[in-house]
GUGUVO-340855 format. One line per field, with one value per residue (C-alpha): residue number from 1; x, y, z; residue in one letter. Coordinates in Angstrom, 2 decimals, m for minus. Example, Ala and Ser with C-alpha at 12.3 -4.5 7.8 and 13.67 -1.06 7.14 Angstrom:
<sites>
i: (1;2)
px: (12.30;13.67)
py: (m4.50;m1.06)
pz: (7.80;7.14)
aa: (A;S)
</sites>
This chain:
<sites>
i: (1;2;3;4;5;6;7;8;9;10;11;12;13;14;15;16;17;18;19;20;21;22;23;24;25;26;27;28;29;30;31;32;33;34;35;36;37;38;39;40;41;42;43;44;45;46;47;48;49;50;51;52;53;54;55;56;57;58;59;60;61;62;63;64;65;66;67;68;69;70;71;72;73;74;75;76;77;78;79;80;81;82;83;84;85;86;87;88;89;90;91;92;93;94;95;96;97;98;99;100;101;102;103;104;105;106;107;108;109;110;111;112;113;114;115;116;117;118;119;120;121;122;123;124;125;126;127;128;129;130;131;132;133;134;135;136;137;138;139;140;141;142;143;144;145;146;147;148;149;150;151;152;153;154;155;156;157;158;159;160;161;162;163;164;165;166;167;168;169;170;171;172;173;174;175;176;177;178;179;180;181;182;183;184;185;186;187;188;189;190;191;192;193;194;195;196;197;198;199;200;201;202;203;204;205;206;207;208;209;210;211;212;213;214;215;216;217;218;219;220;221;222;223;224;225;226;227;228;229;230;231;232;233;234;235;236;237;238;239;240;241;242;243;244;245;246;247;248;249;250;251;252;253;254;255;256;257;258;259;260;261;262;263;264;265;266;267;268;269;270;271;272;273;274;275;276;277;278;279;280;281;282;283;284;285;286;287;288;289;290;291;292;293;294;295;296;297;298;299;300;301;302;303;304;305;306;307;308;309;310;311;312;313;314;315;316;317;318;319;320;321;322;323;324;325;326;327;328;329;330;331;332;333;334;335;336;337;338;339;340;341;342;343;344;345;346;347;348;349;350;351;352;353;354)
px: (234.65;232.56;228.88;226.09;224.83;222.54;223.65;221.79;222.16;221.94;221.12;224.37;224.37;227.14;228.32;230.41;232.54;234.58;238.29;238.36;236.45;237.48;236.06;233.24;230.51;227.00;224.04;220.64;219.01;215.68;215.18;215.92;219.14;218.44;219.09;221.95;221.15;220.80;219.58;216.10;214.25;216.04;213.72;211.95;208.64;209.35;210.02;213.75;215.29;218.42;219.93;222.19;224.50;226.89;229.03;228.10;225.06;221.74;222.80;225.62;225.19;226.09;222.90;220.86;222.25;221.30;217.72;217.71;218.89;216.03;213.51;214.65;214.84;211.51;209.74;211.19;210.68;207.11;208.13;209.56;212.82;212.68;215.65;216.23;218.72;220.99;223.21;225.67;227.39;224.42;225.48;229.18;232.19;233.08;235.25;232.67;229.90;232.05;232.72;228.96;228.47;230.96;229.04;225.65;224.31;224.09;223.46;224.95;227.67;229.30;232.83;235.77;238.50;240.91;239.08;238.55;242.33;242.13;240.48;241.99;245.48;245.47;242.94;245.81;246.52;243.55;245.36;248.37;248.90;247.84;246.71;243.73;244.07;240.33;236.90;236.19;239.29;238.39;234.92;236.25;238.83;236.54;233.67;235.97;237.98;240.43;237.64;235.87;239.11;239.17;235.50;236.28;238.70;235.87;233.87;236.71;236.01;232.26;231.60;230.08;231.04;228.21;229.37;231.69;230.24;232.19;233.73;235.92;239.24;240.75;241.84;243.89;242.71;244.74;244.72;248.29;248.85;247.80;249.29;250.23;253.41;255.24;257.31;254.13;253.61;256.76;256.04;252.25;250.64;248.09;245.59;245.49;243.76;245.46;247.07;250.82;250.92;249.26;251.55;254.70;253.50;252.83;256.18;257.87;256.17;257.60;254.42;254.03;251.16;249.15;246.78;243.71;240.14;237.78;235.51;238.38;239.33;237.15;238.19;241.85;241.77;239.83;242.40;245.40;246.53;246.74;246.95;244.78;243.32;242.49;239.08;236.75;235.06;231.61;232.99;234.88;231.71;229.24;231.61;231.77;235.56;235.38;234.63;238.16;240.15;241.18;242.66;241.63;243.71;242.63;245.56;243.49;246.15;243.96;240.75;238.57;235.88;233.11;232.46;228.90;229.30;226.69;226.97;227.74;225.61;222.64;223.28;223.54;220.16;218.41;216.76;218.53;215.95;216.48;220.26;219.91;217.62;219.92;222.96;221.33;220.01;223.50;224.85;222.01;222.01;225.80;225.56;222.99;225.21;228.28;226.34;225.03;228.50;230.07;227.31;227.63;231.40;231.11;228.38;230.19;233.45;231.56;229.99;233.37;234.67;231.54;232.16;235.55;238.00;240.84;240.88;244.19;244.32;247.26;248.96;249.83;253.53;253.16;251.16;253.79;256.43;254.37;254.06;257.83;258.43;256.12;257.20;259.63;256.74;254.62;257.45;257.87;254.19;253.97;256.53;254.51;251.20;252.59;254.11;252.02;248.77;250.04;251.11;247.65;246.10;248.42;247.97;244.19;244.52;246.74;244.30;241.39;243.17;243.52)
py: (151.96;155.05;154.57;157.12;156.55;158.84;159.90;158.52;161.86;164.66;164.41;165.10;167.86;169.39;172.39;175.32;176.40;179.49;179.80;179.66;176.50;175.89;178.25;180.42;180.81;179.41;177.71;177.13;179.17;179.28;182.96;185.23;187.20;190.56;193.98;195.87;198.36;197.15;200.25;200.52;199.03;199.92;202.60;201.83;200.07;198.75;195.12;194.62;192.13;190.11;188.66;185.85;184.14;181.20;179.46;175.88;174.03;173.35;169.84;171.15;171.58;175.25;175.86;173.86;176.17;179.21;177.93;177.56;181.18;182.27;180.31;181.79;185.40;185.46;183.77;185.96;189.21;188.24;188.72;192.22;190.85;188.63;186.39;185.46;182.61;182.06;179.00;177.76;181.11;182.84;186.17;185.64;184.12;184.84;187.85;189.39;188.92;190.29;193.40;193.69;193.69;196.52;198.50;197.77;195.97;192.59;191.80;188.37;186.03;183.12;182.71;180.70;182.69;182.61;185.21;187.40;187.66;189.81;192.45;191.63;190.07;188.70;186.09;184.30;182.79;180.43;178.86;177.80;174.07;171.82;174.76;173.06;169.48;168.75;170.18;170.46;172.58;174.74;175.28;176.40;178.78;180.29;180.74;182.30;185.48;184.87;184.13;187.34;189.27;188.32;189.25;192.64;193.31;193.35;196.57;198.71;196.97;197.77;194.15;192.60;189.06;187.39;183.77;181.03;178.16;175.17;174.25;171.65;169.88;169.73;166.27;165.04;162.98;161.79;159.27;157.98;156.33;156.13;158.96;157.78;159.76;162.90;160.92;160.01;163.66;163.62;164.66;164.70;167.46;168.83;171.53;174.06;177.33;180.45;181.06;181.54;179.94;176.77;176.65;176.94;174.31;171.76;172.50;171.88;168.47;167.66;168.04;170.10;172.44;173.92;176.83;176.56;177.87;175.53;175.36;173.85;171.21;168.24;168.38;168.84;165.67;163.81;164.77;164.13;167.76;167.38;164.21;165.36;168.09;168.96;169.84;168.81;165.43;166.94;168.87;165.84;163.77;166.39;167.37;163.67;163.63;159.88;159.57;160.75;160.03;156.71;157.63;159.79;160.45;162.23;164.64;167.24;169.72;172.84;173.46;176.02;177.91;179.79;183.32;184.62;188.15;190.91;194.31;196.82;199.49;197.11;195.89;199.46;200.22;197.55;198.25;196.97;194.18;193.17;193.24;190.87;188.56;188.26;187.83;185.03;183.45;183.36;181.64;179.13;178.30;177.95;175.34;173.48;173.72;172.40;169.33;168.70;169.14;166.60;164.07;164.62;164.17;160.83;159.70;160.89;159.21;155.91;156.78;157.53;154.13;152.43;154.21;152.51;155.04;153.73;155.46;155.97;156.93;159.19;158.09;160.66;160.02;160.61;163.79;165.10;164.53;166.68;169.37;169.41;169.74;172.74;174.49;176.85;178.02;178.62;180.58;182.74;183.68;184.18;186.94;188.57;188.40;189.38;187.03;188.36;187.54;184.11;183.40;184.31;181.84;179.00;179.73;179.55;176.25;174.84;175.95;174.37;171.02;170.99)
pz: (90.28;89.96;90.61;90.57;94.11;96.09;99.55;102.53;104.29;101.73;98.06;96.20;93.67;91.63;93.60;92.59;95.51;95.92;95.99;99.67;99.90;96.60;93.96;92.68;90.14;90.28;88.72;90.27;93.03;94.80;93.96;91.01;91.32;93.00;91.64;93.28;96.01;99.57;101.37;99.92;102.87;106.06;107.38;110.63;110.14;106.64;105.82;105.60;103.18;103.82;100.66;101.85;99.37;99.52;96.93;97.83;96.56;98.24;99.31;101.50;105.28;104.87;102.91;105.43;108.10;106.04;105.81;109.61;109.94;107.65;109.70;113.02;111.80;110.02;112.91;115.67;113.75;112.73;109.12;109.63;108.22;105.14;104.31;100.66;100.23;97.24;96.81;94.18;93.77;92.10;93.59;92.87;94.60;98.22;97.48;95.15;97.70;100.52;98.47;97.88;101.66;101.97;99.35;100.94;97.85;99.63;103.28;104.17;102.95;104.80;103.38;104.59;106.30;103.33;101.19;104.26;104.46;101.31;103.52;106.94;106.50;110.05;108.89;107.14;110.54;110.08;107.11;109.17;108.51;111.37;113.50;115.16;116.44;116.53;115.83;119.55;120.15;117.16;118.62;121.97;120.50;117.87;120.31;122.90;123.34;120.50;118.04;119.09;118.70;115.02;114.57;116.11;113.24;110.69;111.33;109.98;106.65;106.86;107.85;110.95;111.94;113.84;114.23;113.11;111.11;109.79;106.47;108.16;107.93;104.47;103.31;100.37;97.40;94.42;91.59;91.99;95.36;98.98;101.04;104.52;105.21;104.19;101.67;99.78;98.80;96.66;93.09;93.40;91.35;93.81;93.00;95.82;96.55;95.20;98.58;98.97;102.39;101.09;98.07;100.18;102.66;99.92;98.30;101.65;101.75;98.34;96.29;93.14;94.09;91.23;91.95;89.77;89.60;91.40;88.36;86.33;88.90;87.98;84.31;85.29;87.40;84.73;82.08;84.34;84.41;88.19;90.26;93.13;95.30;98.92;100.36;103.19;102.83;102.17;99.22;97.90;97.87;96.66;93.84;92.89;92.92;93.56;89.84;88.98;92.16;93.72;97.11;100.06;103.20;106.38;106.33;108.21;107.18;107.52;109.47;107.66;109.56;107.79;109.08;109.06;107.68;107.52;105.90;108.64;107.01;107.02;110.57;111.85;110.25;112.32;115.65;118.75;119.04;115.41;115.84;118.78;116.80;113.77;116.02;118.00;114.81;113.29;116.40;116.71;113.02;113.20;115.94;113.85;110.76;112.60;113.74;110.24;108.76;111.09;110.52;106.78;106.79;108.59;106.20;103.10;104.08;104.15;100.81;99.23;100.28;98.98;95.69;95.57;97.01;99.16;102.56;104.37;108.04;108.93;112.15;114.84;114.18;110.43;111.01;113.43;110.76;108.39;111.05;111.54;107.80;107.35;110.57;108.78;106.57;109.67;111.32;108.23;108.09;111.85;111.51;108.75;110.61;113.99;116.53;119.42;117.63;116.63;120.20;121.49;119.08;120.04;123.76;123.32;121.48;124.22;126.92;125.04;125.12;128.92)
aa: (X;X;X;X;X;X;X;X;X;X;X;X;X;X;X;X;X;X;X;X;X;X;X;X;X;X;X;X;X;X;X;X;X;X;X;X;X;X;X;X;X;X;X;X;X;X;X;X;X;X;X;X;X;X;X;X;X;X;X;X;X;X;X;X;X;X;X;X;X;X;X;X;X;X;X;X;X;X;X;X;X;X;X;X;X;X;X;X;X;X;X;X;X;X;X;X;X;X;X;X;X;X;X;X;X;X;X;X;X;X;X;X;X;X;X;X;X;X;X;X;X;X;X;X;X;X;X;X;X;X;X;X;X;X;X;X;X;X;X;X;X;X;X;X;X;X;X;X;X;X;X;X;X;X;X;X;X;X;X;X;X;X;X;X;X;X;X;X;X;X;X;X;X;X;X;X;X;X;X;X;X;X;X;X;X;X;X;X;X;X;X;X;X;X;X;X;X;X;X;X;X;X;X;X;X;X;X;X;X;X;X;X;X;X;X;X;X;X;X;X;X;X;X;X;X;X;X;X;X;X;X;X;X;X;X;X;X;X;X;X;X;X;X;X;X;X;X;X;X;X;X;X;X;X;X;X;X;X;X;X;X;X;X;X;X;X;X;X;X;X;X;X;X;X;X;X;X;X;X;X;X;X;X;X;X;X;X;X;X;X;X;X;X;X;X;X;X;X;X;X;X;X;X;X;X;X;X;X;X;X;X;X;X;X;X;X;X;X;X;X;X;X;X;X;X;X;X;X;X;X;X;X;X;X;X;X;X;X;X;X;X;X;X;X;X;X;X;X;X;X;X;X;X;X)
</sites>
């Protein structure tokens, strides 16, 4: 069933994702890895360097968005700010790179929200199962007051959040059977992120969740150590999981945003004009990246089916049953995070659907 077919949209490459998107580690990059020390060129009048790293490969829409950010910044600053881009985890996984931002030894990383929760626990709210009903609702909430409220939590951690980009809805694949209802989860050994909320939600659905490093996942599925995994469609295709998986279902159980993070010490060292330029560039490149990501997901879903995977559409009734099953897990974590904050999020989501 498994062919070696090139994508019509983006050339597939083997990516190493981070734990939040999936994992960490890296291979190729367009530039040599930099030396540590990010404050060497922040004096007025000198060329400033932004080292921007991601865990995904150069075929992913996230990297295309990063190249757009580079283009905008270098053009609008007339080269006064240079952007060096690093893909495939060359500078480390999301948590490592975020810590580098805090130390001032790296300038930009664009992680999913899950690793940010290591620094700001409130970000666990983004991992609530079935939180966002659609990409359009997610856009409105993240680009509105509630989204800004979460960005405003970052400066205390020596981080500046400039925009939300998109990782996307996480979907389920497995090698055992089509998953169309909650009952179909029973007994499936599913690799998940090392996230307690995710583990408890999958257990509630009857699955046997297995946290595992992303770099070990392909071999684990190939050897039958786990039956399946969950990730956005772009990741599923670019990681070539169709070579070791037979079924894909649009469970859409978690929507993962990316957050465009910049080192606060670096951002504070920019002029007001430069701060405005990088802020606008992060927003504009994020809009571009979201569009690419959605086009890619549609294309890659077709590609997965052409490669031989069976696609199962989850009905609204079946998804609501899943929501009802995991609700006690959501309630438990809402209490931990703070019910007022959780209520604000759900009110914003409800308003965005009007």
